[in-house]
C-alpha positions, 0 to 999 in steps of 0.5 A, spaced: 797 040 338 804 040 336 809 046 336 809 051 331 814 051 326 819 056 325 816 063 323 809 061 323 805 067 326 803 066 333 798 069 338 796 065 343 797 058 345 791 056 341 791 061 336 797 058 330 798 061 323 803 058 318 808 063 314 808 058 308 804 053 306 807 047 301 803 045 294 801 039 292 802 040 285 797 033 283 797 028 288 800 021 287 805 024 282 813 025 283 818 030 280 818 026 273 811 025 272 810 033 274 816 034 269 812 031 263 806 034 265 809 041 264 809 040 257 801 040 257 801 046 261 805 050 257 802 048 251 795 050 256 799 057 257 801 058 250 796 057 247 792 062 252 797 068 251 798 068 244 791 067 243 787 072 247 793 076 245 791 076 238 784 077 239 785 083 243 790 085 237 786 084 232 780 088 235 784 093 236 787 094 229 780 092 225 776 098 224 770 094 223 771 090 229 768 096 234 761 092 235 759 091 242 760 084 242 767 085 240 768 090 246 765 084 251 770 079 247 775 084 248 774 083 256 773 076 256 780 076 253 784 081 258 780 077 263 783 070 261 790 073 260 789 075 268 786 068 269 792 065 266 798 070 269 794 069 276 796 060 276 802 061 271 807 062 277 805 057 282 803 051 277 809 052 272 813 053 280 812 046 282 813 042 275 819 046 273 823 047 279 819 043 285 817 049 288 811 048 293 812 054 298 808 060 297 807 064 303 800 064 307 799 073 305 802 071 297 797 065 298 792 069 300 792 074 295 793 069 289 786 066 292 783 072 292 785 074 284 783 068 282 776 068 284 775 075 282 778 073 275 773 067 275 768 072 278 769 076 273 769 071 267 761 069 268 760 076 268 762 077 262 759 071 259 753 074 261 753 080 258 755 077 252 748 073 252 745 079 254 748 083 247 746 076 243 739 077 246 739 084 244 742 084 238 737 078 235 731 082 238 732 088 238 736 089 231 734 095 230 736 098 237 742 094 238 747 100 237 743 104 241 742 100 247 749 098 247 753 104 247 759 105 248 759 109 255 753 103 256 759 097 255 763 101 260 758 102 265 757 094 265 765 093 265 765 097 271 759 095 275 762 087 273 769 089 277 765 093 283 761 087 284 767 081 283 772 085 288 767 088 294 764 081 294 770 077 295 774 083 299 771 079 307 773 072 304 781 073 305 780 077 312 775 071 314 781 066 312 785 071 316 781 070 323 782 062 322 787 058 327 791 053 322 793 046 323 800 044 323 799 040 317 799 046 312 799 042 305 794 044 299 791 040 294 793 043 289 798 047 285 795 055 287 790 057 293 783 057 293 778 058 297 775 052 299 782 048 299 785 054 305 779 054 309 780 047 309 786 047 314 783 050 319 783 047 325 779 047 332 775 053 328 768 053 327 768 056 320 760 056 318 761 064 317 766 062 312 762 056 309 755 060 307 758 066 306 762 063 300 755 060 298 753 066 298 758 069 293 757 063 289 750 063 288 750 071 288 754 072 283 755 066 279 749 062 280 745 068 279 749 069 272 748 062 270 741 063 271 740 070 266 744 066 261 739 060 261 734 065 261 737 070 256 738 063 250 730 061 252 728 068 250 733 069 244 730 061 243 723 064 242 725 070 239 729 065 233 721 061 233 717 066 231 721 069 225 717 062 221 723 061 217 728 055 218 733 057 214 733 064 217 733 060 224 739 056 223 743 062 221 741 067 227 742 062 232 749 060 229 751 067 232 750 064 239 755 058 237 761 061 239 758 064 246 754 057 247 761 053 247 765 057 252 759 058 257 759 050 256 767 050 257 767 055 263 760 053 268 761 045 267 768 045 270 766 050 276 760 046 277 763 040 278 768 043 282 763 046 286 759 040 287 766 036 289 768 041 294 761 041 298 760 034 298 765 029 295 768 029 302 771 021 300 772 022 292 779 022 291 784 028 292 786 028 284 779 029 282 778 035 284 785 037 283 784 035 275 777 039 275 781 044 278 786 045 272 781 044 267 776 050 271 782 055 271 787 053 266 783 050 260 777 056 258 783 061 257 786 057 252 780 055 248 776 061 248 780 065 243 781 058 239 773 057 239 771 065 237 776 065 232 774 058 229 766 059 229 766 068 229 766 069 222 769 077 222 774 075 227 776 069 222 776 073 216 780 079 220 785 074 222 786 071 215 787 079 212 792 080 218 796 073 216 796 075 208 798 082 210 804 080 214 805 075 208 805 080 203 809 085 206 815 080 208 814 078 200 814 085 198 820 086 202 824 080 200 823 082 192 826 089 193 832 087 196 832 081 190 832 087 186 837 092 189 842 086 189 
């Protein structure tokens, strides 16, 4: 075994824990390519922050947007903002300043929050699917079932589930001994990537617990989302009138799009981590970037385009600002 690096945590000759981990960014690309790619990543982050903040501002400002679905949409926007803030420091640190080092404990903290917000996003999408099911199958009792208190309880339950289920993972990683090779294959810390650095240790517990968490959170969420839409389709089919069926189903298009954008790269990344040992490193890196960076940017765009109440509220706010500026300019001209 190679001698431990300076500053590494060493308790005995067989236990080694690096004080610093190195993030590669995108394998096979140098500083110039990272600088060029930073334009794309900055665009995604800019859209994510501006888009989700716009959604939150519009919902808060518009009194007509007080339906349960809008409360869940606000939760989704907050989760997307948090997810973007988790990955932004290390991603842009690599692409802009070539800062690749991250402390071991800081890496575990980033990993914990990334996975928390990932599970939260899955939970919010399930809650939104349930919201659409109740709105379509029980329209007269919609507001009575999904009261504000119920929505708050659902939000708290989602938060507790994510935080508690993922809490053991950093401690399971802390007990492992690691190889001197401390390079991570992503621009941020995720559980499978850190776990692979373990050296001469049985990581069965980590692997099994990771699978249990995935299946008990995201897996169950996905199953119930599919079940919700199966019931929605059955309800719509019972309406009989084609025009009414399409109009009712159109209210779900935004949510269905967001579900696909989130779950397809997540499932692909899980398959690559579990079974794609011979896949090129760049494949898992690109899929991970798409999974964690793209949805926060696209979600507000989808809802701004496909959700009619949100779209109208944005246009009203925009025209109100334009009219206010015009009135102010006209007053200034009159005073002159």
